[in-house]
C-alpha positions, 0 to 999 in steps of 0.5 A: 513527458513522463510522470515520476514516481518516488519509491519509498522502502520502510522497515525490513519488508519493504527493504527486500521487496524493493530490492527485488523491484529494483533488480527486475526494473533494471533487467526490464530497461537494460541496466547493469547493477552499476548503475550503467547501461549495458552495451545491448540496450544502448539503442533507443527503445520507447521506454520511459527510464526516467518515471522510476529512475534519474541519471546522475552527470556520469550518465549512470541511472539512480533509482528515485528511491529512499531506503529507510529502516530502524535497524541496520541488518537488511540495509547492510545486507543491501550495501555489500550486494551487488547493487550497492552502487546503484541507490544514492547513498543520501537516500539511505536512512538507518537509525543511529542506536539501531535499536528498532521498534521491536515490532511494536507500531507505537515504536515505530510511529514515536521513532517516526515523530522524532526522526521525520524532518530528516526523512522529510527533506530527503522526500523534498529533495528527491521532489524538487529533482523531479520535472513532473513528480506524480506521486509515491509508492510505499512497500512496507509490511503492516504487522511488524514495527518499522514498516507499520509505524513508521510507515503509518506516520510517513503516509501522515505527512505525504498526504499533509504536505502533498495532498495532490499528489498520488500515493499508493502502497503495496501492503503485505498483510500477516499470515493467520493468527495461529502462523505468524511470527508476531503476536502482537500483529492485529494491533499493528495491524489495526493501527496501520489500516487506519491510515491506509484508509485515510491517507492512501489513494490506492492500496495493493493488498499482498497476502502472506497466506496466499503468498506462501500457498501459490509459491509452494503450488507453483514452485513445488518447494515442498514448505520450504519457502524463503523470503526470496521466494515470495518476495520475488512474487510480488517483485514480479507484481509490482513490475508488471503493475508498472509495465504501462507507465514505464513502456507505455501504449495507448491508455493508462500511461500514468499512476492516475489513470491505473487508479481512476479505474479501480477505485469507485470511492476514497475509501474503498481503494484495497485492491486484490493482484494475480499474476501468470505465468508465474516464473522465479530465477532459479526454480524450473517451472512448467509453462503450459500455453499462454494465449490471450484467453488462457491467461486472462482465465487463470488470472480470475481463478481463485488459486492464483489471486494473492489475497485469501478471502476467495472471489466466489461470494460477492461481486467485483467492483472494477477489473483491470487486465495488463497484458504484456507480450506481442498480441493482437487486439481482435485476440483480446476482444474475442477473450472478453467475449468467451468471458462474458459468455460464460459469466465466469465474472459477477459484477456490482448491480449498481453501476457500468462494469466490464473487464478492462484491459490494457496492452503493454509492451513486452521488455525487448531485452528479456523476450529470449529469456522469457519461457513464455510469450504471454503475461498478464497481471490483474488489479481488481476491486472486489467486495470480499476483500472485507472478509480480510479486514474481518479476519483482522479485527477478529484477531484484534479482539480476541488480543483486546478483550484479555488486555493482552501485551498492551504495556509495551504499547503504553510505555510510549508517549501515544498511549501513555494516557488512553488507548483510544487511538485503538477504538478510533482505528478500529472504528474506521476498519469497521466502517469500511467493512459496511461500506465493502458489504453494501456495494455488494446491493444495488442500493449502494448509491444511497447508502453512501448518500446517508452516509454522508449526510450523517458524517455531515451531521456528526460534524455539525454537532460537534461544531456546536458543542465546541461553539458551546464550550468556547461561549460557556468559558468566558461565562463560566470566568466571569462567573468565578470573577463575581464570585472572588469579588463578592468574597473580597467584599464578605472580607472587608465588611468582616475586618471593618467590623 
């Protein structure tokens, strides 16, 4: 039985990525832009459309997706596109005011607080229509207002209302500080990262800096890069990383199976990706030989990884290669042996680790359209991911030490009293950076036990403090009553005198 997944597209970036993703999925499953299975795809194929789609009464397929935005521009464009009849109109939410979040995390978050009941009703309806819901996939950006703020609140609500369901995010991280369009993106990023750390089970990191570099090098656009190209790259990664769910093989047939092999501890769940060969509609790309060994080598090359933190330093915690195409399993074993002999990859010293490989079928409807025989997508957990967070913290500290642009946050109800939310988020990210650094050493397990022991002590100290405060309140109240009684008696005595 397929395990259903509900996709949440939040904000401008999330909806643009989601549109590219769905356009890719309907191609792979032989579905038209109106949701009707095309004539050439009528033959029975062992795919699982039901993971991401469901059938309406008239037999056309509808994505299990919610489209959410606080300003109407992007969603109005989708309503006028070729996919206007694909989505369920009841699953589209646009704020009636249409003002957006102004690239402000706090505005997006506070807007979600007032509107979440309507959104959660939509999510509950989709969940109730699922036979065996496995989890949620969120697409968003962490730098803007709606994707970061509204998305953060949704993450909190999902973990609270559906604690046993998997939550995976495809999160777009901003450009370097000097190239970003949003001046307050360090604030937004830090606040969103706290929710990604605490409320997501897996976060696939898509770094805008690397995306632009890859698009420029592979597609040779001479810096004329638009969102269309970068979103198409992300949709390729999303489609490839979910291929084993939709075209199942012997392993990794569900979301939890994918994540379990990649995430060793709950907090260190930030994954880097790479994809090869890169082919985008409308752009000519020269494809070299695509043998299994060649694909697996290229997936490990830093120039193909979509996070600008490098892999020469640090260690891999886990690697999963999803290989698509007609592949002989013996080629997989030979390729793994060659990579192991050349010592291309450095793994953690404190546990067993190796490159895991999942084989997935290529869509039969795209076989003749693809200019390659074999393609691959890598999902990996690497200790050097901490460098990305360090850069975000550095940008944040540069703004915070000058208290720059804080007024627009203090005007919201969440920050009108104080800015402790920033400090709490900063602490969570700093702890995560320390954990990724500790992973590089052989004493990581003992380090984790010490951290767990320290957290327990802190919790006990807080509980004791709360207990003392509760115990002191009755004593203070009794002391005040005694004082009032003594005062009244004194006044009576003076009056009689």
